[in-house]
N, C-alpha and C positions, 0 to 999 in steps of 0.2 A: 481538395488540394492540401497536401501535408504542410503543417506548420513546424518550424524549427523550435526546439526547446529554447526558452529565453536564456540569455547570457547569465542572468542572475542565478539560474538553477544549474548552470554548467560549472559545478565546483567539485572539490575532492570528496565531499560527503556523498554527492549524488552520482558521480561518474560510474561506480560499479553497478548501481541500479539501472541507470540509463543504458549501459552496455548490455546488461542482462536481458532487458526487455525490448531492446531496439527493434527486433523483427516480430514482436508479439502482437497479438490481437486480443480483444476482450469482447465477449458476448454482451449485448446491451443490458441483459438482466444482471450481469456481474457488475458492470459499470454503474448501473442504477443502484444496486445494493451498496456499493462503495459510497456513492454520492449521498445516499440516505443516511449512512452511518456517520458521516462527518458534518452533516447539516447543522446539528446543534453546537458545534464547536466554533470558536472565535475566528481567528485569523487563519483561514484555510483557502488555498488556491487549488483548483482542480484543473488538470491539463490532460488533453488528449490530442495527439498530433494530427489526427484525421478522423473525426467522429463519423463521417459518411462511410468510411472503410472499416469502422469498428476496431480501430487501433487501441492499444493499451491505454489505461488511464492512471495517472499518478495524482496523489494528493500531497500537498506540502504546506508548511507554515514558515513564513519568512523565506528562507532560501534552502530549507532542508526537506527533502522528500521523506515522508513517514509512512507511506503506504502506496500500494498499486494494485490494480485489477488486471488480470490476464486470463486468457483461455475461456473455456466454457463454464468454469466453476471455481476460480481461484482468486482469493483476495489475500494480500500479503501486508503485514505490518512490521515496522521496526520497533522492537520492544526491548526494554532494559532487562538485565539478568533475572530478577525475581519474577517478572511477568512472562518472559519467554519460557521459563521452566514450567510455569503454570499452564501456559498455552499448549506446550507439548504434552503435558499430563492430561489435557482435555481434548487431544486430537490434532493439535497444530503440528506442523512439520517444519523442521529447520531447513533453510536453504543454504547449504554449506558454501556454495559459490559466492554468496554475499556476506559471509561471516556469521558470527553467532548471535546477531540481533534480529535477523529477518526470519519471521515465522509465517508460513502459508496456512490458510484455512480453506477447506473445501466446502463449498456451498451446495445446497440442493441435494443432500444425501438422504435417501429414504431410511437408511439404517442407523442414523446418528442424530442426536439432538441438534436443533438449529443453532448455528454459530451466533453468539452475541456480538455482532459486528460493532455495535455502538460502544460496548465496553472496551473492546480491543482498540477501536479507533481512538477513543479518549485516552487510553494508556499510551498509545504510540504518539499521539499529539503532545501529551505532557512531556514525554521523553524527548521529543524533538525540540520542544520549547526550552527544556533544560539544557539540552546539548547546544543549542544556539547561543546560550549564555556562557559556555565554557571558553 
């Protein structure tokens, strides 16, 4: 049974993301990789509207979504300018529909070094925590 996103996460920071991923799914391996990457962080909430149907997964801190997992191989993080440029220089891809902070990473590629999800999760988490205080 699908769960509705909590009212606390339904805010102007998150609306574009929730609209973008509304009909998306996430392979269990992608969702697991996301969960593993945020495990060492402090105040993190993981949300999936329907795990039995392998729906998308978002991670947030407080009321701000800072990452999500969709599809067969995609993890996306909200990064500040210096880090989104580094992410793109190392294979990350900008998601223009979400603005200039959202960078996607493709997992499980044979022809590319493994993505350091823990690093990007930590940078996105710090950015969200700083944004929350603005």
